[in-house]
N, C-alpha and C positions, 0 to 999 in steps of 0.2 A: 445698425445703430439707430435706425427705428424704434426697434423693438426693444433696444436697449433704452431709449430716453423715455418710450414711455412705459417700460416698466419700472423703470427712476420716478419717473412725477407720479405712479399710481402708489407707489411704495412712499413716497412724500406725500402726498394725501392723507393715505391712508395712518401713516406716523402722528402727524397735525391732528388727528380727527381723533385718537385712540393712545398715544401714549400721556395725557393727559388721566384717563379712565386708569390704565396700568401701573402708572405710581399713585395714585387713590388707593389702588386694591392691595399691590404691595404695602403701603406706608400703614396699610390697617390693618399690619399683623407685626408693625413694628413694637418691641416691648420698651424703647428707648422712650416713644413720645415724641419725637421729633424726625422734620424732613432733610435735616441737615445729615444722618448718619444713621444707618442700620443696622444696630444691635443684635438684637435677637429675636425668635420668632415666637408668637405668643399671642392669645388669643383675649390678652386681657381685656382689651378696649369691646372686643364682641360681648362679656360678660359683663364690662358695664353699662354697655349700651342695652340689654337684655335686662340688666336692675334699673333701669330708669323708668318710671311707669308714666311719667310725659310724656317719652318718646314711642312706650308700645301704643297709648291710648290716641295718639296722633295718627301713628300703622294702620291700628285698626280702625279707626274714622276714614281714613283715605282708602282703604278698601273697600268697606260697606259701601262707598261714594262713589267710588270707582266700578262696583260690579251693578249697582242700581243704575245708576248714570247708565253706561255701557249698554245696558240692557234694557231697559226704557227705548234710549237711541236708534237700537238694533229694532227694533220690535217696530217702532213708528217708522225707521227711514226703511224699512225692509217695503209693508206696504206703498209709503210715499214713492218705491222706486216700482212697484206691482203699479200703482198708477199711473205714474207716466210713463209706464212701458206699453201701457194699454190704453194712452190718449192719443187722437186721430192730430188735434191742430200742431201743427208743429210751431206756431208762433209762439201758442200761450205754454205749451213743452218746454221750447227755448228758455221764456223768460223765467219760467219755475226752477231750471236749470241756473239760469244766471242770478237767480236772485238766492238758489240757497249754496250757490259758491260765497258770496259775500262774509260769511262769518269766517272762511278762509284766506282771505283776502285782508280781512280787516285786522290793523295793529290789536293785539292781545287788551292792550290799554282801554284804546274805545270802546271793545267791547264791553268791557268790566267796569268802566264809567258808564255806559249806557244801562245796562242792567242795575247796576245802583241806584240809579234817578229812576228809573222805573220800579224797584223793590219799596222806594222810599216814596214814592208818587202812592203806588198801592195801599202803602202802610198807613199814609197819611187819609190816604182815602176811607180805611175801611178803621181808622183810629186804632191802629193795633201799637203797641210799644214791643222793644225786643223783637222786630219782624224778621230783624238779618239770621241765619243760623242755617242748620243742615236743610232746611228747605228748600230757602233760598238758593240754596249752593246746589242742591240736585237739580233745579231748575238750569241752574245758568250750563252748567255742566253736560245735560242732555242737550240743552240747545248748541252748545259749541261741538257736540261728539257727532250730531244729527247730519253735515255735510260730511264727515268723513264713512260713515255709513254706506249713505248714498253713493257716494264716490268709489265704493266698493263693490255695492250688491249693484246697480245698474247696469254696469258691461256685462253681468254675469244674464243678465235677461236678455241682450241685444243679443247674445251665443245661443239661445235656445232656440230649440227646432220649435215651429210654430204648432206644425200636424201631430206633436204629438199630447200636445192638450187640446186640440179637437178631435182628434183620435179617441180618448178619454172621455172625452162629452159623447162622442157617436155612440159611443158601448155605455150610454148611462148615468156617467158622472154628473153629478152638476157642476160648475164654473168653480166653486170652490173647493169640493172635492178633487175636482181636476189639479186646481194650484197646488195641496199639499200632499198630491198624490205621485203629481208630476213632476210638475215644475219647482216644486219646495227643493224636494233631493237634487235636483241640477244647480241650483245657486248657493248650497250649503257652504262651499269654499269660499263664495264670497262675503255670506253672514260670518261667518267663522272670523274670516280678516276683518272684516268692519266691527264688529263684538273687541275680538282684541285693538284691533287702532286705537277704537273709543276707551276701552280698558287705560291703555301705556300714556295717552292723550290726557286721563282725569287724572289719573294718578301723578302724574308730571306736570301740573300746570299748578301754577303760583301766580301768579298777575292778578287772572279773573277772580280767584278765590279770593284774592285779599280785598277787591272791594266788596266781596257779596259775602264774607264770614262776617264772625263774630268771635269774641273771647272764648266765647261756652261752648263752640265747635271749632277744634284744629285741626287742621289736616299735617298733613308731614310736609309738604312743601314751604307752610308757616312755620313750621315746629323748628324745620332746619335753619331758616331765615331769622327767625329769632335768635339762633345759637351761635350763627355767624356773624349779626352784627358784631356782638361782643369777640371773646378770644375762643376760636375753634377748639372743640373737644377731638380729642383722635376717636371719640366713639362715632361721630358725626362722618368721620373717614368708614368707620368697619360700618354705617348704617346705610349710606351711600352705594357700596361694595354691595350689601345684599340686595340693593334696589337693581342695582343693573343685573347680576345675578339671578334675580327673580324673572326680570324684564329679558334676558338672554333665552332661559327656559321655555317661557310660554312662546317667544318668537321662531324659536328651532322647532316648536312643538305643533304651531299654526303653519309652518312650512312643511313639516312633515306632513301632518295631516291635510294640506292641502294637493301634494302632490299623489296620495295615497285615491282620493276622491276623484283626483283628475285621471287618473289609471283606468281605475274604475270605472269612471264612466267614459271615456274610450272606449275600452273592452267591449262594455255593453253593446255601444252603438258599432263596434266592428260586429259582435256577433249578433247582434239583430240585421244587419247588413246582408252577412251571408243566409242569414235562414230565408 
């Protein structure tokens, strides 16, 4: 009875989470353009989507912004995690970790408004017009991606065997070379997870982008919002279905790569122990 109830509860939770996504994907192939009846299977709305230049431009903007912000945040967050790992003062380390978690705890609207006020103050100080745009969105997205990268990379450093880096330095490696040769390969799964998490967070963000964007640079969430304010076109269903498919493929690839890396590291450790 307990197994039945727990299984039913899990099924209900997953149904509530994924049923709307499933309906969206199914009706994105509905030729009739209605949610009341599925008339015939068709790719008409996907053809209309790819013929929409504004949607394609917004998609390109989102991909460029997501890639750049996630890469920059991953580089900064990885070295920040390295610095925290080697920091000796537990008080300072704990304080820094608490501060870096604030952007994740803050509501997006608070972060968006604070970013907007910061950029307006900078623009006023340097007397610049039309300051908002790609640059401000890149700074904002990199900022809110950093805590997620730290959250993914920092635990990997705690799992490292300190003797490996010390042995590499005893053999003549400099600390930087020991990091890139010994430590970096061990934390790559955490780096890749942080990179993909930052990419999806940036691709999905609407609230913060709404406050720091400009009409000259529009991301995909902003474009979808502007379309849904009026009558929702079925090409938006096709667009959302494509986004779900892309993110699903990325997550599967990340999990698959992470499992392979973990198996290789475990086998390498076992081989070293047997030797």
